[in-house]
N, C-alpha and C positions, 0 to 999 in steps of 0.2 A: 490404507486409508479408505473409509467407506464413502462411496459416492452417494449424493443425494438422490432419493428415489423419485426422480422426475425424468421426463423425456428430455434428452439432451439435444439442443439445436444442431442442425446439420453442419454448420461451420465449425462448431466446437468439436463435433465428432471427427471431422476431417483433420482438424489441427491436432487433436489428441492422437489420432491414428498415425499421423506423420511422425510424431515423436516416438510412438511405439516402434515404428519402422527403424528410426534412427537408433533406438535402444537395441534392436535386434542386430543391426549391423555393427554397432559400436557399443557393446555392453557397458552401462554406466557404473559408477560407484556412488554409494550413498553420500549426499552432501553433508550429512551430520557426522558420520563415523567411518566412511570409506568402505563399507560392506560392498562386495562385488555383486553386480547384477541388478541393483535397485538404485533408483534416484533418491528415494526417501524410504528407509526401512521401517519396519514395525517397531523396532526397539527405539528408534529416534522419535517416532510418532508418540510412543507411550511416555517418553521423557518430556514431551512438549505439552504443557498444561494450558489450554486455551482460556482466555478470559471468559468468565461466566457472565451472569446478569448483574453482579455486584460491581458495576462501574458507573461513573458519572453519566447521567443521561445526555449530557452535551458533549464533553470531550473524551469520554470513554476511559478516563483514568480509574484504576481500581479504588473503590470505596467500600466501607463495611456495610452500607445499607442500600447501595444502588441509587442514591439520590444525587442531586446536583452538588458538585464539589465546591469548596469555598472559593477557589480561583474563578470558576465560572459564575458564581453568585456575585463576586466583586466586579468582574469584568466579563460580561457575556461575549463569547466568541462570535465571529462573523458567520461561521458555518452553521448549518442546521444540526449536524451531528458528526462525530468522529469516532471511529472504532478501529481496533487492531485485533488480529487473530490471537497472538500469544506474546508472552514476554520475550525480550531480546536477550536471550541467554542460551547456554547449552548448545544442543545440536542445531537449533534454529539459527542461532547467531553464526555458526560455522557455515551453514547452508547459504545464508544471505551473503556472507563474504565471498563464497564461491561464485554466486551469481554476479556480484558486483565487481570482483577483482580478477576472477579466473575464467570468465566467459562460460560458466556452466549454466547455459540458458535453459536447459531442460528442467532444472529445478524450478524455474519460474512457472512453468506450466503446471507443476504439481500443486503449487500454492494457490492457483486460481480456484481450486475446488473449495477450500474453506472460506476464501474471500467471497465467492459467490453465495455461499451459505449465509454469511453475515448479512449481506444485502437483503436476501430473501427473508431471513428470520427477523430482521429489524424492520421489515415492511417499508423499506425505502422505495421510492419510485423515481429513480433517475432516468433520464432519457438521452444522456450523452456521457461518454467516458473520456477523460483526459488524464494527463500525468503531470507531475512536477518536472519541469524541464531542467536539463543541465546547462551550465554556462558553455559558451562556444569552445573555450579552451579545454574544459574538462571533457566535453563531448568528443573533441578531436583526439585527446589523449587516450581516452578509454575506447572509443570507437562505437559506442552504443550507450543507450540510456536503459539501465536495468528496470526502471519503472515501466517503460514501454513494453518490455517482455512480460512483466507481470500483468499489465492491463489488457493486452490483446486477447489472451485466452479467457480472461475474465469477461471482457465485452462479448466475445463469442458465446460464452456459456449463458450470459444474461440476455443474449439477442439484442444488444444495444450497439449503436454506432459509436465509433471511436475517432477522435480527432487529435492529431499530434501538433496541430497549429493553433489550438484554442488558447494556449497559454505560452508565453515566451519569457525568457529571462533577459531583461533589458540592460543589465549590467553584470559584470563578473563579480562573484563573491568569493570570499575565503571559504575553505572547507570548514564545516561546522564542527568537525571533530576537535575536541580539546577546548572548545570555547565555553564560557560560562553562559547561563541562561540569558543574562542581559546582553552579552556579546553576540549570542546567536540571534536575538531579536533585532539588534542594530544591524547585524551583518546582512540580513535579508530584507530589511525595511526598504520598500520601494523598488525591489529587485524584479518584480513581475509585472507583466502587462497582458491583458486578455484581449482577444479579438471579438469585438462586439458582434460582428456579422455571424460568427459561429456560435457564441454562447447566449446571445440575447433571448430571454424568455425560456431558456432551457434549465432543467434541473440537472446539475452536473455532478458526476461521481469522479472525485479527484483521487488519484492513486499514487502511492509511493511505496518504498520498501520498508522504511523505519520511521517512527516518530520518537524524538528525544524530548525536546521541550514543547514541540508543537508550533514553534515560531514560523517555520517554513510554511506549514499548512495554513496558518492564520493569515499570513501576508498574501499567499497565493489565492486563498478564498476571497479575501478582500478585493483583489484585482478582478476576479471573476464576477463578483457582485457589482462592482463599479462599472463593469462592461455590460451589465444588464442581465446577468444570470438570475433566474428566479430563485434558486437555492443551490447550496453546495453541500455535498456529503463527502467526508474525507475517510479514506480507507487505506490501511497499510497491513503488511504481513505481521510486523513486530512493533513492539513499543518498549522503550527503556523505562523501567520502573524500579523504585526502591524495594528492597527485599521485604521490609516490614509492611508495605502496601499489599504484597501478595499473601502475607500471613494473616492479615486482619480479616 
């Protein structure tokens, strides 16, 4: 994976070097295919096709002309913009599963690079990074929030402060897996609350691993704005899309 040709901030360099040391002591296997010695191999990178410019200018869903999609025209989302790096399939899907369910946290550091590139290339100007929080039960069961591990190296690379307390989940919700779009929306409605003292007047970069319907991002963005955030930009590694959307 090619690094962006800019001077990397010192905190990011330290963080990245720490993971290189871990890789030297405990050689990794590729999250996408299992190749020994690499966290993310060139073959898996080549199979991953990042979204280009032909996406909705608001929600980032693939469109044939890069204009606002019909859903955003009908009901404008609360966030300023939402983007994802690549479709949720193939090696990327396997890698995110390893981060989420197998504690392969080194993979998260790899994906901070394309996420930072999206922020820079989109000319977003956030000044605070936060994440979609897990419910207390799920956090206790898993032991960590994968979104935090994606966001921290991203914040370091962008030289931005990060807060893990800016947004909280005020009620437990069902897993979104297997739910319809309507069920997903209802499931997370009113589930989030933001801390005004942290987010007021800030432009917030909200990070998660995957977007499916966008319901979670919309409700979380609404909570941040209600708490006084000036704007919200949503960013994930992957997005679930229909195959015909990728082919148009």
